[in-house]
C-alpha positions in Angstrom: -138.3 -103.3 118.7 -137.2 -99.7 119.3 -139.5 -97.8 121.6 -140.3 -94.1 122.0 -142.1 -92.4 124.9 -143.6 -89.1 123.8 -143.9 -86.9 126.8 -146.0 -83.9 127.0 -144.4 -81.0 128.9 -145.5 -80.1 132.4 -148.1 -77.3 132.9 -147.0 -74.0 131.3 -148.0 -70.6 132.6 -151.5 -70.1 131.0 -152.7 -66.5 131.4 -149.2 -65.1 132.4 -147.2 -62.6 130.5 -144.9 -65.5 129.4 -146.7 -68.7 128.7 -143.6 -70.6 127.7 -142.3 -71.4 131.2 -143.4 -74.1 133.6 -145.8 -73.1 136.4 -145.0 -74.3 139.9 -147.5 -77.2 139.3 -145.6 -78.0 136.0 -142.3 -78.2 137.9 -143.8 -80.7 140.4 -145.5 -82.7 137.6 -142.2 -83.1 135.9 -140.6 -84.4 139.1 -143.5 -86.9 139.6 -143.0 -88.0 136.0 -139.3 -88.6 136.8 -140.3 -90.7 139.7 -142.6 -92.7 137.5 -139.8 -93.4 135.0 -137.5 -94.5 137.8 -140.2 -96.8 139.2 -140.7 -98.4 135.8 -136.9 -98.8 135.5 -137.0 -97.6 131.9 -133.6 -98.0 130.3 -133.1 -94.9 128.2 -130.7 -94.9 125.3 -131.6 -91.5 123.9 -133.3 -88.3 125.1 -134.8 -85.6 122.7 -136.8 -82.5 123.1 -138.2 -79.5 121.3 -136.5 -76.1 121.8 -139.2 -74.4 123.8 -138.5 -73.4 127.4 -141.4 -75.5 128.7 -139.8 -78.5 127.1 -136.4 -77.7 128.6 -137.9 -77.1 132.0 -139.6 -80.5 131.9 -136.4 -82.2 130.8 -134.4 -80.6 133.7 -136.9 -81.4 136.4 -137.7 -84.9 135.2 -134.4 -86.5 134.2 -132.6 -85.6 137.3 -135.2 -87.4 139.4 -135.4 -90.3 136.9 -131.7 -90.8 137.2 -131.1 -90.4 133.5 -127.8 -88.7 132.6 -127.7 -88.3 128.9 -127.2 -85.4 126.5 -130.6 -84.1 125.2 -130.8 -83.6 121.5 -133.0 -80.6 120.7 -135.0 -80.5 117.4 -137.5 -77.7 116.6 -139.7 -80.3 114.8 -140.8 -81.4 118.3 -142.1 -77.8 119.0 -145.8 -77.0 119.3 -147.8 -74.9 116.8 -148.2 -71.3 117.9 -151.5 -71.7 119.7 -151.4 -68.1 121.0 -151.1 -66.7 117.5 -153.9 -68.8 116.2 -156.3 -67.6 118.9 -155.1 -64.0 119.1 -155.9 -63.5 115.4 -159.6 -63.5 116.3 -159.8 -62.1 119.8 -158.7 -58.9 121.6 -159.6 -59.6 125.2 -158.6 -62.0 128.0 -160.3 -65.4 127.8 -161.3 -68.0 130.4 -159.8 -71.4 130.0 -163.1 -72.8 128.6 -163.4 -69.9 126.1 -159.8 -70.3 125.1 -160.2 -74.0 124.4 -163.3 -73.5 122.3 -161.7 -70.7 120.2 -158.5 -72.7 119.9 -160.3 -75.7 118.5 -162.2 -73.5 116.0 -159.0 -71.9 114.9 -157.2 -75.3 114.7 -159.9 -76.7 112.5 -159.7 -73.8 110.1 -155.9 -74.1 110.1 -156.1 -77.8 109.3 -158.7 -77.6 106.6 -157.9 -74.3 105.1 -155.5 -75.6 102.5 -152.5 -73.6 103.6 -149.0 -75.0 104.1 -148.8 -74.5 107.9 -150.6 -77.7 109.1 -149.0 -80.1 106.6 -145.6 -78.7 107.5 -146.2 -79.1 111.2 -147.7 -82.6 110.9 -145.1 -83.9 108.4 -142.2 -82.4 110.4 -143.3 -84.3 113.5 -143.6 -87.5 111.5 -140.2 -87.1 109.9 -138.6 -86.4 113.3 -140.1 -89.6 114.7 -139.0 -91.6 111.7 -135.4 -90.4 112.1 -135.5 -91.1 115.8 -136.5 -94.7 115.2 -134.0 -95.1 112.4 -131.2 -94.0 114.8 -132.2 -96.3 117.7 -130.7 -99.7 117.9 -132.7 -102.9 118.1 -134.5 -102.7 121.5 -133.4 -99.1 122.1 -135.6 -96.7 124.0 -135.9 -92.9 123.6 -137.7 -90.2 125.6 -139.1 -87.3 123.6 -140.1 -84.2 125.5 -142.6 -82.4 123.3 -146.1 -80.9 123.3 -149.7 -82.1 123.1 -150.3 -81.0 119.5 -147.2 -82.9 118.2 -148.2 -86.1 120.1 -151.8 -85.8 118.9 -150.8 -85.2 115.3 -148.5 -88.2 115.2 -151.2 -90.5 116.9 -154.0 -89.1 114.6 -151.9 -90.1 111.6 -151.2 -93.6 113.0 -154.9 -94.1 113.7 -156.0 -92.7 110.4 -158.2 -90.0 112.1 -159.8 -87.0 110.4 -159.1 -83.4 111.7 -161.9 -83.8 114.3 -160.2 -86.9 115.6 -157.0 -84.9 116.1 -159.0 -82.3 118.1 -160.5 -85.0 120.3 -157.1 -86.4 121.1 -155.6 -82.9 121.6 -158.1 -81.7 124.1 -157.6 -84.6 126.5 -153.8 -84.6 126.7 -152.6 -84.5 130.3 -149.6 -82.5 131.2 -146.5 -84.7 131.8 -148.3 -87.7 130.4 -146.6 -90.6 128.5 -147.5 -92.0 125.1 -145.7 -95.1 124.0 -144.9 -96.0 120.4 -143.0 -99.0 119.0 -141.5 -99.5 115.6 -141.3 -102.9 113.8 -141.4 -104.4 110.3 -145.0 -103.4 109.9 -144.3 -99.8 110.8 -145.0 -97.7 113.9 -147.7 -98.7 116.3 -149.4 -96.9 119.2 -149.1 -99.0 122.3 -150.4 -96.6 124.9 -151.9 -93.1 124.8 -151.8 -90.3 127.4 -150.8 -92.4 130.4 -151.2 -90.4 133.6 -151.7 -92.9 136.4 -148.8 -91.2 138.2 -151.3 -88.3 138.8 -153.8 -90.5 140.6 -154.0 -91.2 144.3 -151.7 -89.0 146.3 -150.8 -86.9 143.3 -154.3 -86.3 142.0 -154.1 -82.6 142.7 -151.4 -82.3 140.0 -153.6 -83.5 137.2 -154.1 -80.8 134.6 -154.9 -80.4 130.9 -153.7 -76.9 130.3 
């Protein structure tokens, strides 16, 4: 069966003037992820990513270490929702990480249940990108997809039949530079593993981050 590893980008620059670049921790996380892929001896047939700089930075740092030399197909459907815009609509002061997360989840829930076109377009775009990816992989082919936590959580929430609160529960626990494995067969797409991050245990435990 074709397999897709959905990879959350390394840590971005929360609180900085430009969020959409990897932090020094994010750079190192991406290299450790590359080491993990090399250790697993994953045979990669296709590599994809969103168009955000944090995606591209993760690709660059990870694939060189993993020993994967493939062109990377960029697709904006793998991009994250604009979480800064969602939160900034209702706040005009700097927020702590905890305050930001609480306000983000409140804003996301309103976005998802408010009846507008934004959430369905985001969710369905990610699902369509995944369907096209599997359709283009040969039997037994494997793809790496460098994307964001919201995209991964949206896809998995659909696969698991979860309500909006379920999406939020998945989204808040996504680890930077984690792996989520999906396979596609006659019965459809199945979630095999979620948010794998054992590569940030032991000697690399200081690299574990959620934002």
